[in-house]
C-alpha positions, 0 to 999 in steps of 0.5 A: 466534400472536402469539409466533410472529409475534414470533419470525419478526420477531426472525429476520428482524431477525437476517437483516437484521443478517446481511446488513448484516454480510456487506455491511460485510465485503465493503466495508470491510476493504480500504481504497484510498488515494492520494498527493497530491504537490505538486511541480507548478505546475498543481494544481487548486484544493483544492475541485475535488480534494476533489470529484474524490476524493469521486467515487471510491472512495478512501477515504484520502489521504496528504499529504507535508506539511500542506495546510490548503486541501485538509484543509478541503475534505475536511471531512465527506467521510469521507476519512482522512488519512495526514499527512506530515512533511518530512524537513526538519522532523524535527530541530526536532521531535526537539529539543523537545516544545514544538515537536512540540506546536505542530506538532500543534496547528497541523496536525492538523485536527478536521474530518477523521480523521487515521489516522497521521502519517508522520515523514519519508519514506524518511528511513533511506535519504535519504543524510543521516546526521544524520537517522537518530538524530533519528527516534525522538526526533521520533516520541516528541515527536509521540506525547506531544503528541497529545490524550488519547484520540487514535487517531492513530498515529505512524510513518515511511515506508521504501523497500524499500532497508531490506531486505537480502534478499527472494529468496525472500520467506521470506528477508526481512531488514533491512539489518544496518547500519540496526539502530541506527536501525531497531530502536528505531523497530520497538520504538516501532511494536510498543509503540504498535500503529503500522504499519510503512510501506513503498514497494514499486514492482514497476515497478522490478523489471520495469525491470531484467528486461524479459522477458515473464514478468517483466511478466506477474508484475509487472502481476498477469497470468496466469503460471506463478507463482514458488515459494518453496522454503523456505516452499512458498508460490507467488506469482503476482505481484510486489506479494504477493512484496515485501509477503511479504518485508517481513512475513518481515523483520518476523517475523524480528525478532519483530514479528509483531503490527505491521501493514503499510501500503503507503504508495506503489505505482504504475506510470508511464504514460509514460517516456523511450524507454529506460524499458521498460514505462512505457505507459498500457497497463501503468500501467492494468493494474497499478493496476486489477489492484491494486485488484481484488486488494485489493478481493478481500481474498485477502491474500498467500500468507503472510497469506491473507484479510488485507487491507493499507491501500494508497496508490496513487502518485499522484493527479496528475502533478507536472510540476516533478520532475526526472529521467526522464519517468516521474518526471512520469508517475505521475498516476491523473488529469490536472490537468484532473480527467480520468482518464489511464485507468480504474483501477477507482476508480469511486464505485459500487464496481464493480471494473475487469475485470482487464486481461489482456495476453498476454505474447510468447513466451519468448526463445530460451535460456529454460528451460521446467520442467514445471508451472512455465512460464518460469524467470527465468535470473537475480536481478532487482535494480535501483537507481532513484529513488523517484517519491514523494520530497519536496522534489525529493529522489531517493532510491535504491531497490533492488527485487528479484525472485526465482528460483522453486524447487520446491515446492507451492502454497498456496490462500488463502480470504478468506471462511472467517470470513464463512462462519463467522459466517453459519453462527452467525447462520443457526442463531440465526435458525432457533432463534428462529423455532422 
């Protein structure tokens, strides 16, 4: 009798571990972060911002430059940092290992984990031709300056303008004229298991093509989908299409093992009269549906079941930015710590219900095709400013959408491996219980 009881106790313990495993799998694989911009004169005290972050499910914070008071306030919070280095500091870091060592000693905290350091922001498309040759030396000096055993990765953030093609996603390719600076950086990322960081903004794709079907595609709303005729994959949202175009570009270069981090993405809740789509409803739809998409761990058509670290732009509005009204209206929260809208970031872990906006009927002249719905009539491309640019810079950004072709769809199943492990552990419990 005692042996049987012990066996059932062992089986029960395995089932408890199984429950913990499944819970961990469902809650810890998708990491959602937020950008903290400082081009403002009304930001809350660091302690208030720390309290706000800890009241949400946000687990990562991107800083464009060191913020010692905020870092200190986040001690013990389990929120990790993506710590940025302004473009203007890159030359000095590239010039001397000693300067890099001093920067690391002064700015990497011991109380808050730093997952990565971003050396510059969209530096290759900054318009300053002196900076690209300095990027790799600065990254190398910083890597050498990290303490022994450090898990902090060294990378840099790019705009979508590094791509020469993304239509369809399988054609994703980097600009050949960036190869001299970008290829060595890609080698560095690959050699050091560091991520490729990029800033996709479906908002800009919609701004250049304001048809209802494009809005639905950009906001994760119900739509007929767009088919990549080369890969045969069907896309139902612009975020996945942009992400897979980046993946295709990396794969084409031989860097399939380099992970991608979305360093910025977001949607403005307010804009000038000529800024189509910059509304509270659309901002809530994009960000809430993005959060739900990430939490589902569905992945993308090209990489099903693979979550990607994503930083939403931005925590607060930045009232000192120039340019159109939208530049100052990306904040998830007001500086009085109240939400501009519900993006599904409650601490409880509850996911906001998907925001469903019914697109208006298609305009006259569009073509309805069997099983595909409205077919866009042209290639969608725009040049716009990048909301996350630091030091007041506004950098040109090209955003793309693509024309669908005819092919079959593919369905992803994010839970396959969890089910496999469930079966394995359940069998072990049954064997022990016999």
